[in-house]
N, C-alpha and C positions, 0 to 999 in steps of 0.2 A: 597623361593618363595614368601612366604606368604608378605613380604615385597612387591615384585613385582608388587602384584596381588592387595593389597591395594593402592599402587600408581597410577596403574595404572585404576583401579576405578575414584579415585581422577580426573586424567585426565579427563577423559569420562565424567564426573557430574561439573568441576569445570570450562573447558572447552571445549568441547563438539568440538574438532578439528576437528572429524570427520563425525560429521552430516552437511548436505549438506542443509543452510537456503537459504535465501533469494529468490533470481531468479537464481540462479548456477544451472545448473546440472551437474549430477554427469562427465558428460564428458567434462565439462569446469574445474572442479577442478584438480588441480596437485595435486597427493596425496603424500605423507612420501614413502619411499623407504621400504620395506622388510628387514625379515631378512640375507637372501643372498647379500641383495646391501650394508647393511652396514657392514657386516662381512668385504667384498670386499673393503669397503674403509678403517675402521678401521688394515686390514692387512697391508694394504698399508703406514699406519703412524708407524708401527712398526720398518719400514727401516729406517736406520741411519741418512741417508737426507732428509727425512720429520719429523724425532720425537719434534723437535719444531718447525713447521710450526703451530700447535695447541695445545693449553694449555687445556689438559684434564687428568684429575686426573689420576692415575693409580689404578688398580684393576682387578675382576673380572668384564665380560660384562656380562647383563641377558637381555634379550627381552618378551616383552609381544604383540604378536604379532597379526595385527587386522587384522582375515581370510577376511572379507568383504570387504576392502580394498585393499588386499595385500600389508597392512602396516606394520610398528613394533615401537612402542618405544622402545628406549634400555636404558638401566641404568647402571651407574659408578657408583659403591659406591652411595651414596645417590642424584647425581642428576640424572635428565633425559630428550633425547633431540628424535629431531626430524632431518632425514635426506634426502632430496631433492635434487633430481639428473634430470635439465631441461636444457630449452634453458631460465635462470631465469633472465638474462640481456639483454636478446634480440639484443644478437650481433650474434647469428644464433649458436652457438657453446653451450654444454652443460656445467654446473655450479653445483658444488655442494652447498648445504645454509644448515648449519647446526643450527639448533633451539634449544633453553634451555626449559625446562619445568618448573615450580615450582622452582623459586630460590627467596631467599632471606626473609626476613618477609613479604611482597605484595605478595608473591607466583606467582612473576612476572615470564613470558615468553619475549623469544626475538630473537633476531639473534646473534647467536654465532663467526660468521662468514661467508666469502664464499670463495669456493675455486674451481679451476682446474685442471685438473690433465695432463699432457704431459710426455710420456715416464719413468711414474713410479714415475715422482717426481709431489707431491703434492705443490703448488705456491698459496698463500693469497690471495685472489685480494684485501685486505685492507678495507672492506667494512665498517670497521669503519672511515674509515679516509674519504670514500666516502658521510658518509652520512654527518659529519662535515662540508665538505667543500661546501656539495647543497642546506643543510637547515641549519647549525647554525655556519657560519663562523667566529662568536664570541666566538665557544665552546663551549657555554653555551645549553646542552643538556638534562635542567633539565626537559624540557617542550616535552620530546619525547614521541611517546602510550610506553603505557607498559606492553601489551599484541596484544599474535599475535590475528587477526580476526578469525572467524569461518565462510566459511574458509577463511583460509590464503594463499596460493596459487591459481589463477584461472587464463584460459585464457581466451581472449576475443576478436574476431574479428581477432586472429592471437598473439598475445602480449601477456606477461604476468603480471601478477598482484601482487604486497604485498599488503595487507593490517592489517591493526593494529586498536587496541581500547585504550583510555583511561582508560577504568575500565572494567574492566571483562564482566560485565552484560549490559555495554552502547549499546545504539543503534546506534551511532555514529558510523560508519567504517569508516578509513582514510585511504585509498589507494592511492599505489606510484607505478610507472615507470620507470622502471630502465635501463637503458641505458650503460654500458659500464661504464661507469666513471660517469655521468652523474643521477643521482634520484630527482624525484623529485615529490610533491604532485599533483595528480590529481583528477578531478572529473570524478568517471564513472555512 
């Protein structure tokens, strides 16, 4: 439990994921799911038809709830994640977006994957292939952003946008619009 609290504090201090900055009001920020939504999603992954869809390590799951946002960070072993559920690719249907926090020597954060659920079956949207096809047709992703921005998912004029940074403390925010299999950088 001590590890979870320390990790949670590190998340808040280093990424400040939950504090609304810039010009976004609380109503425009899409916050991660809380413990109940996360558990529901993770329970789906226990079904044999879904076990190979997402590569998460086995182990006990712990949570650090963020009551003011009705959200939670969840931990599996040393790894920490946030899970979003919304119309993330602007197609009229809800998708899950799994993000990782504090990975590797650079303490990176990013998107683990995007998923839909139909009749209890979890399907990957192959988000990594969408990124490569749209932004890096030559396959070189070495210059893609390494951190989730704050806030990460926002709604502006009814559309959802994902926001990234090259450096955790950078003032430059890179905003992307995702629609089905199209992912493009935009000026917001």
